[in-house]
N, C-alpha and C positions, 0 to 999 in steps of 0.2 A: 507219479500219478496222484490226483485228488482221491480222497477216500470215496469209495463207491456209495452212491445214493440211490434211493428210490425216487424217481422223478415222474410225476403224472403230468401230461401235457394235453390240454384240450385243444380242439381244432388242429389236431396233429396229423390229419390225413392229407394235407396239402400245404403249400406255402412255407412260411417261416416256421410253423409248428413241426412239419415233417422234416425240414432241414435241421432244426434244433434236435429232434429225436434221433436222427442219423448220427449227428455229431456227438451228442452226449452218450449214445450207445457205443460209438467208437472209443470214447474216453473211459469206457468200462463200467458205466452206470446202468442200473436197472430202469429202463424207461417203460412207462405204461402209456399206451396210445389211446386217446379218446377221439372219436370223430362222429360225424353224422352219416356220411356216405358208407354203406356196408363195403362196397367194392374198393373204394380208395383207402379206407381205414385198414381193411384186411391186407391189402397190398403192401402198405408201409409196414405193418406189424410183421408180415412174413419176411419182408426184405431184411429186417434187422433182428428177427427172432424175439419180438416183444409181445407181451400180453396186450390185448386190446379190448375196448368196450365201446358200444355204440350208444349214442344219445343225441336226440334232436333238441336243441335248446329252445325251440319254439313250443315245447311241451314240458311243463314243470314236473309232470309225473315221471318223465323219462330222466330228469335231473335227480329226482329223489331215488329212482331205481339205481342210477349210476352211483350215487353216494353210498347206498347200501352195498352194492357190489364191491366198490373200492374199500369200504370199511372191513368187509369180510376178507378180501383177497390180499390186502396189504398189511403186514404186521406193523409197518411204520410207513409214513409218507414224509420224505425229507424235503421235497419241493412240490408244490402245486403251482403250475403255470396255467393261469386262466387266460388262455390265448384265443379261444373261439370268439369270433366276432364278425361283423359285416356291416355294409351300408346298403340300404334298400331304397326303392323309389316311392311309389304310391303308398300312402298310409294304410297299414294292414294290422288288424288285431289278431293275436294269436288265439288259440282254443282257450287259453286261460284268461283272455280278456285284456291283455296288455299290448301296447304298441310294439311291433315286432323288433325294431331297432333297440328300443329300451330293454326289452326282455332278453334278447340274445346277448347284448354287450354288457349289461349290468345286472339285471335281476337274476338271471339264471346263475352266473358265476357267484353272485352274492349268496344265493341259496345253497349252491354246491360247497362253498367255503364254510358256511354256517353249519351244514350237516356233517362236515368233516372236522369240525373245530376240536373235538376231543382228541382225535387221532393226530391232528396237526400240533396241538399244544404238547401232547406226550412225545412227539418226535422233534420238538424244538424246530419246526419247519420253517422254510421260507415260502411265502406266497407272493407270486409275481403276477402282475396285471400287464397285458399288452395294451397300452394306451395309444396315443397319437398326438403329434404336434397340432392336429386339428382341434384339440381342446382349447388351444389359444383363442380360436374363433367362436367359442361358445357364447351365446347370449346369456342374459341373466337366468340362472337355473331356478325354475319355479317348482318347489317341492310339492306344491298342491296340484301340479299339472305335468307330472313326469312322462305321461303319455302324449303330451303336446296336443291335447284335444283342441286347444284354442289357437294354436299357432304353428301347425305342422308344416315343415318342409323336410325333405330327405337329409339335406346338409344340416339343418338345425337339430334334427333328431340324432344324427351321427355325432356331431361336435359335442353335444350335450352328454351323450353316452361316454365319450372319451374323457371328458371332464369328470364324470361320475367314477370312472376307473381310478382316477388320481385321488379323489375324495375318499373313495373306499379304502384305497391303500393307506391313507393317512389315519382314518378312523380305526381301521383294523390294527395298525401299529399302536395307536393310543390305548386301545382296549386290551391287547393281548401280548404286547412286547415283553411286559413284566413276566408273562407266563411262558416265554420262550419263542414266540413267533416273531419272525422278522418279515418285512414287506417291502416291495418296490414296484414301481410302475416304470414303464419305458416307452419311448418312441422308436420304433424299429427302423425308421428311415422310409423314403419313398420306394416301396418294393414292388417289383414286377411279379405279381402273383395273380390267382384267379379271384382275388378279392373284388367284390362288387359285380362280378360277371352275372350273378343271379339277380341283380337289381332290376326293378321295374322301370328305373330312370334311363332314358335314352343317353342322356348326357353322361351319367356315371359309366354306363356300359362302353360309351365311346371313349372315355378317358382311359379306361383299363384295357381296351382292345386295340387302340390306335398304335400302329407300329412305331410311329415317330415318337410319340409320348413314351411308349415302353422302352425305347432305346435309351431314354434318359434316366430310367429307373435302375436301382441296384438289384442284384440277384437275391433270391430268398435266402441263400447261404449267408450273404453279408447282413441281410436283415435279421437273421437269427443270432448274430454275434452277441448282442447284449443279453438276450434271453439265456444263452449258454454261459456267458460271463456271470450273470447274476446267479444262475442255478448252481454253478460250481464254486462261486466265491464265498468268502466268509463275511457275513454281516458284522459290521463294526470294525472290520479290518480292511476288506477290499471295497466295501461300499456301505453306506449308512441306511438303516432301516427307516421306512416311512417317507422315502424320498422318490421323486420323479427323475428319470435319467434320460439324457439324450447324448449319444455318442460316448457312453461310459462316463459321463460327468453329470453331476446335478444340473438340471436345466436352469439356464440363466433367465430365460424369458418364459414366463408362465401366465396363464389367465389369473388375475388377482383372486378370483373365486377359489382357485385351487389351494390357496393359503388360508382360507377361512375355516377355522376349526369348528365354529358353530354350524356352518353349513354342512360340513362333513358329518357332524353329529346328527343333524336333522335328516340328512339323506339316509343315514343308517337306520334311524328310528322309523322313517317313512317306508323304507324298504321292508323292514320287519313287519310293519303294520300291513302292507300290501300282501305279504306272504302268509299272514295269520299266525 
């Protein structure tokens, strides 16, 4: 068996996060469950006997509270899996003033990672981002309009956020790999989960609830495969840090913006500026 690790998974109350948590627990790791729904999060945590924490990523004060709780409770964090995310319909601003898709998928995990950075470097941790093949379809990323105030659609906001996950992975690697942190992003596949069921978009809800479409999707357990593989693997041996993966291999087709080191740097700086 692999050496036991402390693995924090956000968005672990359902879908691939919950599936990965169950499998990693069976493999002998200490899994820490993070979710938004009290009922679902506690249910998964009870099932596997894991510690759990609640945080709604539409509220950055809850992300800050979560980081403080994790810093206190975990002597080390070997893996941080930033898996929480979603796609939504009508344009909505959070209480913090940011577009909901952007905040949940990028800004909140960026903040959580930044607040845990000392613990992560001390632990020589792996930081994993659940991205999506949807990043290929992202239009030109406007660093001065990450909220899409000028050109919002639900799909545009989501694909941009998934591109931001990859750019964050690359810039986190550039800044912190020499200090021991390894990073990876991955596309889990087209998974049959509750993803997007809370969307305001009728089209998105139809796509994720239609029985014919869902029959063509893979199970959450299969979707969790790469998250588990990256979490248990050895960076530099089993996989390369700073890389975006599809089907356990570096993606062959990516949005050209995902390879833009200057764009990754500017996204990081803008994200820090927004958070103060």
